[in-house]
C-alpha positions in Angstrom: -29.7 19.9 -58.7 -30.7 16.2 -59.5 -29.5 13.8 -56.9 -29.5 10.1 -57.7 -28.6 7.3 -55.2 -27.9 4.2 -57.3 -25.9 1.2 -58.2 -23.5 2.3 -61.1 -20.5 1.9 -62.9 -18.6 4.4 -65.1 -16.4 4.7 -68.0 -14.2 7.7 -68.6 -12.6 8.0 -72.2 -10.6 10.7 -74.0 -7.3 12.6 -72.7 -7.3 9.8 -70.0 -9.0 6.7 -69.4 -10.5 5.5 -66.1 -13.3 3.3 -65.0 -15.3 2.5 -61.8 -16.7 -0.8 -61.2 -20.4 -1.4 -60.3 -21.2 -0.2 -56.7 -23.6 2.0 -54.6 -22.8 5.7 -55.3 -24.3 9.1 -55.3 -24.7 11.0 -58.6 -25.1 14.7 -58.7 -26.5 16.3 -62.0 -25.9 20.2 -61.7 -27.7 23.1 -63.3 -24.9 23.4 -65.8 -25.2 19.8 -66.9 -22.1 18.6 -65.3 -22.0 15.2 -63.5 -20.2 14.1 -60.5 -19.9 10.7 -59.0 -19.4 10.3 -55.3 -18.8 7.4 -52.9 -19.7 7.5 -49.1 -16.2 7.4 -47.8 -13.0 8.9 -49.0 -12.1 12.3 -50.1 -14.4 15.3 -50.7 -13.5 15.2 -54.2 -15.8 13.1 -56.7 -14.5 9.7 -57.8 -15.0 10.9 -61.4 -16.9 14.0 -63.1 -17.6 15.7 -66.2 -17.4 19.5 -65.9 -19.2 22.1 -68.0 -19.5 22.9 -70.7 -21.0 19.5 -71.5 -24.2 17.9 -72.7 -26.1 14.8 -71.0 -27.8 12.2 -73.0 -30.1 9.9 -70.8 -30.8 6.6 -72.6 -33.3 4.3 -70.9 -33.6 0.5 -71.3 -36.4 1.3 -73.6 -34.0 3.0 -75.8 -35.7 6.5 -75.2 -33.2 9.0 -75.8 -33.5 12.3 -74.3 -31.0 15.1 -73.8 -31.1 16.0 -69.9 -31.0 19.7 -68.8 -30.6 19.6 -65.2 -32.8 22.8 -64.7 -35.7 20.8 -66.1 -34.6 17.4 -65.2 -37.9 16.7 -63.4 -39.9 16.7 -66.6 -36.9 15.6 -68.9 -36.0 12.3 -67.1 -37.8 9.1 -67.4 -39.0 7.6 -64.0 -37.3 4.3 -63.0 -38.5 2.1 -60.4 -36.4 1.7 -57.2 -36.4 -2.2 -57.3 -34.2 -4.2 -59.8 -35.8 -5.6 -63.0 -35.4 -9.1 -63.8 -32.5 -8.2 -66.1 -30.3 -6.8 -63.6 -28.0 -8.7 -61.4 -28.5 -9.4 -57.6 -25.1 -8.0 -56.8 -24.1 -4.1 -57.4 -20.6 -5.6 -58.2 -21.8 -8.0 -61.1 -20.4 -6.6 -64.3 -22.7 -8.7 -66.3 -25.7 -6.8 -65.2 -28.0 -5.0 -67.8 -28.3 -1.4 -67.0 -31.7 0.1 -66.8 -30.4 3.4 -68.0 -27.3 5.0 -69.2 -25.8 8.7 -68.9 -23.6 9.7 -71.5 -21.9 13.0 -70.8 -19.9 14.7 -73.6 -17.3 17.5 -73.2 -18.1 20.5 -75.5 -14.5 21.4 -75.5 -12.8 18.0 -76.2 -13.6 14.6 -77.2 -13.8 13.3 -73.5 -16.9 11.2 -72.8 -18.2 10.0 -69.3 -20.5 6.9 -69.5 -22.4 6.1 -66.5 -24.5 2.7 -66.4 -27.3 2.5 -63.8 -28.4 -0.9 -62.4 -30.6 0.0 -59.7 -32.2 3.3 -58.4 -32.6 4.0 -54.6 -33.6 7.6 -54.9 -33.9 10.1 -57.8 -34.9 13.6 -56.7 -34.5 17.2 -58.1 -34.3 20.3 -56.1 -34.2 24.0 -57.1 -31.5 25.4 -54.9 -31.8 29.0 -56.5 -29.1 31.5 -56.5 -26.0 31.1 -54.3 -24.5 34.1 -52.4 -21.1 32.6 -52.5 -18.4 31.8 -50.1 -17.2 34.5 -47.5 -13.6 33.5 -46.6 -11.9 34.7 -43.4 -8.3 34.9 -43.1 -7.7 35.4 -46.8 -4.7 37.4 -47.9 -6.4 40.6 -48.1 -7.4 40.3 -44.6 -3.8 39.5 -43.5 -2.6 42.4 -45.5 -5.1 44.8 -44.0 -4.2 43.7 -40.4 -0.6 43.9 -41.1 -0.8 47.4 -42.5 -2.7 48.6 -39.4 -0.3 46.9 -37.1 2.9 47.5 -39.0 5.1 47.7 -36.1 5.1 43.8 -36.1 7.9 44.2 -38.7 10.0 46.2 -36.1 9.6 49.2 -33.6 9.4 52.4 -35.3 8.1 51.1 -38.8 5.7 53.3 -40.7 3.4 52.3 -43.5 3.8 53.8 -47.0 0.8 52.1 -48.5 -0.9 48.9 -49.4 -0.7 47.6 -52.9 2.4 49.6 -53.9 2.4 49.8 -57.6 5.2 48.5 -59.9 5.4 47.9 -63.4 5.4 44.1 -62.8 2.5 44.1 -60.2 1.5 45.7 -56.8 3.7 45.0 -53.7 1.3 43.8 -51.0 2.9 46.3 -48.5 5.5 49.1 -48.9 6.8 50.3 -45.5 9.7 52.1 -44.0 11.3 50.6 -40.9 12.8 52.2 -37.8 16.0 53.2 -39.5 14.4 54.9 -42.6 14.9 51.8 -44.9 12.1 51.1 -47.3 10.6 47.5 -46.9 8.7 45.5 -49.5 6.3 42.8 -47.7 5.0 40.0 -49.7 1.9 38.3 -48.0 0.8 34.7 -48.3 -1.5 32.5 -46.4 0.9 29.5 -47.0 4.4 30.7 -48.1 6.1 28.7 -50.6 9.2 29.2 -53.1 7.0 31.0 -55.6 6.2 33.8 -53.1 10.0 34.2 -52.4 10.6 34.3 -56.1 8.0 37.0 -56.5 9.3 39.2 -53.7 12.8 38.8 -55.1 11.4 40.2 -58.4 9.8 43.3 -56.6 13.0 44.1 -54.5 15.3 43.9 -57.4 13.0 46.2 -59.5 12.5 48.8 -56.5 15.9 48.8 -55.6 16.8 50.5 -59.0 14.9 53.5 -57.8 17.5 55.9 -56.2 14.7 57.4 -54.1 13.9 53.9 -52.6 17.1 52.1 -52.5 18.2 50.1 -50.5 15.0 48.1 -50.4 14.7 45.2 -47.9 12.2 42.3 -48.3 10.1 40.5 -45.9 8.3 37.3 -46.6 5.2 37.0 -44.4 2.8 34.3 -44.3 0.6 32.1 -41.8 2.9 29.1 -42.6 6.3 29.2 -44.5 7.8 25.9 -45.9 11.4 25.0 -44.9 12.5 25.4 -48.5 11.0 28.9 -48.7 12.4 29.8 -45.6 15.9 28.8 -46.7 15.6 30.4 -49.9 14.3 33.6 -48.4 17.4 33.7 -46.0 19.8 32.9 -48.8 18.6 36.2 -50.5 18.6 38.2 -47.5 14.9 38.4 -46.7 13.4 38.2 -43.4 10.7 35.8 -42.7 7.4 36.8 -40.7 5.1 34.4 -39.4 1.4 36.0 -39.1 -0.8 34.9 -36.4 -4.2 35.6 -37.9 -6.4 35.1 -34.8 -3.9 37.3 -32.9 -4.0 39.9 -35.5 -7.7 39.8 -35.7 -8.0 40.2 -31.9 -5.8 43.1 -31.8 -7.8 45.2 -34.6 -8.2 48.7 -33.5 -11.9 49.6 -33.3 -11.5 53.2 -32.6 -13.0 55.5 -35.2 -10.7 56.7 -38.0 -11.2 58.9 -41.1 -9.5 56.4 -43.6 
């Protein structure tokens, strides 16, 4: 990972055109050669970026072109002084300034190009971050599904679990259960329930209801949050809505030993 703090401007051209006027920003050049431009304030998202697969050509003020591989950036890049040269402007916002180097980043899948002009470098460091183990998410749909399957009486007293990931020709239903009156129940689980989830449940219930061994099949739309539009649509189609409190369900987890 190469981290550069610099006064810079940027121009993006291709499927869309965008520009950033000169200002002090942070540039990240990742090991896959993608380049991202950040400001200190605002969203967590970069102001502009070019994602891999792409190539980076670094051009210094001395016209020394070199293709930058972020993995070997320490040896590939040319060293730039942290003070302005006499050719640069005294203000980061002066568009007449002469850049001391330029990054030209070209997409390998399209004609998109991101050109970043550097006017002053405050820091330019490269770090080997090694392999990342990835992000462990808590409260994802699989966790909600597991807890609801273990606590199936949340859909009603006397309910029994048939199975998780109940197979159908159009994909697995998150949970199939039988309620206290012996009616089969298809449950679709989302973290944040929207209209698309209700439509998905509609397809499952319609298909399962054609099976004489299952019909009639009820539908339950379960989520941590459900939008008003999704709730209205679910009610109109005869489905029940169930709000899942993940922390409560997690706290109610059964720690007793079990075979399966």
